[in-house]
C-alpha positions as CSV (number, residue, x, y, z in Angstrom):
1,M,-6.3,12.6,30.7
2,N,-9.2,12.1,28.5
3,T,-8.8,8.5,26.9
4,D,-11.0,9.3,24.1
5,R,-9.1,12.4,23.1
6,I,-5.8,10.3,23.2
7,T,-7.6,7.2,21.1
8,A,-8.7,9.8,18.5
9,K,-5.2,11.4,18.2
10,A,-3.6,7.8,17.8
11,A,-6.2,7.1,15.1
12,A,-5.5,10.2,13.2
13,L,-1.7,9.7,13.5
14,G,-2.2,6.0,12.1
15,E,-4.5,7.2,9.4
16,R,-1.9,9.9,8.2
17,R,1.0,7.2,8.2
18,V,-1.1,4.9,6.1
19,D,-1.8,7.5,3.7
20,G,1.8,8.5,3.4
21,L,2.9,4.8,3.0
22,C,0.3,4.5,0.2
23,Q,1.5,7.4,-1.6
24,Q,5.0,6.0,-1.3
25,L,3.9,2.7,-2.8
26,M,2.0,4.4,-5.6
27,H,5.1,6.0,-6.8
28,A,7.2,3.0,-6.4
29,P,8.9,1.3,-9.5
30,R,7.1,-1.6,-10.8
31,P,7.5,-4.0,-13.8
32,A,5.7,-2.8,-17.1
33,G,2.1,-4.2,-17.3
34,V,1.5,-3.7,-13.4
35,D,-0.6,-1.0,-12.2
36,V,-1.4,0.3,-8.8
37,E,-5.0,1.3,-7.7
38,R,-6.0,2.8,-4.4
39,S,-8.7,1.1,-2.6
40,G,-10.5,1.6,0.7
41,D,-8.2,-0.8,2.5
42,G,-4.9,0.5,0.8
43,I,-3.4,-0.2,-2.5
44,C,-4.1,-3.1,-5.1
45,L,-1.8,-4.4,-7.8
46,V,-3.3,-4.9,-11.1
47,G,-2.1,-6.7,-14.1
48,K,-2.6,-9.5,-16.5
49,N,-1.3,-13.0,-15.2
50,L,-0.3,-11.2,-12.0
51,R,-0.5,-14.2,-9.6
52,R,1.9,-16.2,-12.0
53,R,4.2,-13.3,-12.6
54,M,4.5,-12.8,-8.7
55,L,6.1,-16.4,-8.5
56,Y,8.7,-15.6,-10.9
57,D,9.5,-11.7,-10.6
58,P,11.2,-10.8,-7.4
59,Q,10.4,-7.2,-7.8
60,L,6.7,-8.1,-7.6
61,R,7.4,-10.4,-4.9
62,N,9.2,-7.8,-2.7
63,F,6.8,-4.8,-3.5
64,G,6.0,-2.9,-0.5
65,R,9.1,-4.1,1.5
């Protein structure tokens, strides 16, 4: 078997899985004032005082689980 072909196939499957999970998280419910942006590494939560809000809001703490 050609290991390069297997590696390329695994990388493509992994990339497709990541894209699917990112799309799922982009449409997940989130509290008011919190937006989701797509970045090169995945997704990024954006909002005012987000760091402090993540401490107190269980929905933000569990985002993506």
